[in-house]
N, C-alpha and C positions, 0 to 999 in steps of 0.2 A: 504494500500500500504506500502511496506517495502522498505526503502532506506538505503544505507550503507554509513558510514562516518568513516574516519580514525582518531581515537584519543585514547589517553590513558585513563585508568579508573581514573577519578577524579571527585569530586563533582563540581569543577569549570567548567570543560568541559561540564558536563551534564547541568549545569545551563545556560551556554552560548548557547548551542544548543536549549534548551527549550525557551529561550528568543527570539532567532532568528526565531524559528518556530512561536511563538506568533506574532511577528512583521509582518509576512507574512500571518497571519490569518489561519495558519494550525493547526489543532487539533491533538495532538499526543496521542497515547495510551500508548506507552512505549519508553523511551530513555534509551538504555542499551549499553553494551560493543560493540561498533562499529556499532550498528544498531539504526535506528529510525523507529518506526511504527506509521504511521499517518492514520487518518480515511479516508480522501478524496484522490482522485487522485491529483497528483501535476502537474501543467502545466510546460511547458518548461521554461517560463519566471520565474516562482516561483523557479524552480530548479536552474536556472542561478543566480537568486538573492540570494538564500540560499548559493550556492557555493561561490559567491563573499563575502557575509557577514561572512561566516565561515572562509574563507581564511584570513581575517583580524585578526583572532585569531590564525592562524597557523593550522587550521583544514582543512582537505581535504575531499570533497565529492567524493566518488568513483563511477565510471561508468563501467569499464572493469570487466567482470564477473570473469576472472582469478585473477585479482588483489583483487577483493572482497573476493574470496575464500582464497587467501593467507593471507589477513588481518584477516579473521575469524580464520584460523589455528593459526596464530601468537597470536591472542587475547586469544584463548583457552589455549595455552601453557603458555603465560605470566600470565594469571589469575591462572592457575594451580600451577605454580612455585612460583610466587611472592606474590600472594594475598590469597592463601589458607593456612589454618593452617596446613593441612596435605595433602601430595601428595596421589593420588589414589593408591590403592594396586594392581590394575589390570595393564596389559600392557598399556603403553602410547598410543600405536597404537589403541588398543581397545577403550580406553577412548576418544581419539580425534575423532575416527570414530563415536562412539555412540553420542558424544556431538554435532557433526555437521550433523549427519544423512547421511553420505556418506561412500562408500567403502574406506578403508584406502589406498589401492593401488592407486586409483584415486587421493586421496589427496596427497599422497607422490610423485607421478609422477608430478602432477601439481606444487607442491611446489618446487621440484628440478629443473624443467624446468624454472620456473620464477626466483627463488632466487639463483640458482647455488650452493646450499648446500642442504643437506638432512634435513628432519624434525628432525631426530635424532641428527644431528650436531647442529641444532638450539636449541634443548632441552638442549644439553650439555652446549652450550654457556650460556644459561639462568640459568642453574643450577649453573654454576661457578660464574656468577654474583651474584646469591643469596648467595652462599657460602661467597663471598667477603663481602656482606652486613652483614651477620651474624657474620663474623669474626670481623668486625669493631664495631658492637654493643657490642661485648665482653660479651654477656649474656650466650652463649652456648659454650661448648668446642667442639673440633673437632669430638669427638665420638658422641656427641649429634647432631651436624650438620649433620654428616654422616647418622645417623638414621632418622632424620627429612626429609632429601632429598632422602631417599630410596637407599642409596649406600649400596653395599653388605659388605663393610668394610671401615675403615678409610684409609687403604692402597689404595683401589680403588679410593676413593675421592682424595687423595693426588696425585696419579699418573695422574688422569684426570686434576686436577688443574694445575699441572706442565706442562702437554702437552699444555694446553690452554694459560696459562699466562707466562710460563717459570720460574715460582717461586714456591717454596714450600708454602703451606698455612702458616706455622709458619714464614717463612721469609717475606711473604706478610704482615702478621699481625705486625711484628716488624717494617717493613719499613713504614707502615701507621701510627703506633703509634709514630715513630720518626718524621715523617712529621707533624702530628697533634700536637705533643708535641712542635715542633718549633713554630707553629702558636699560641699556647696558651701563649708562652713566649713573644709574641709581644705586 
């Protein structure tokens, strides 16, 4: 039986989920990004107990099929942008559809209806968050970041960054360095 849970990828979250499953006497095959695969059928009382136990850790057990699909889409995008060394060279739509095993139009329509933004907008928001992280790490220059995140050019990255944040990447970097510099002086 496969059940879905909303949580970010972290070793701590996986360990918490595994511990709670063991407390309930449930045997898992896999605890992965947003999913738990258990060997036996789960009773309603076990599901409720698991829901309550996970809630104490800020984790949410999902039940609505559309919400589950949205969380799967978000998880694929977040994993792709934030946790992969290299973004896929294929269209994101093809990548997401292949990864989830659904037609992209269905995924895109469901996502837009539930979230109120498109998958593409969600991807852009996450790519800009990743750009911010990489700028703060100060290990890569803007050209390298642009290449790493599959932007067609530094200008494209900069324009998108400014549309989302209202700042240029260089101003953002200076602003953050100034703020962090003040913290170091304390």
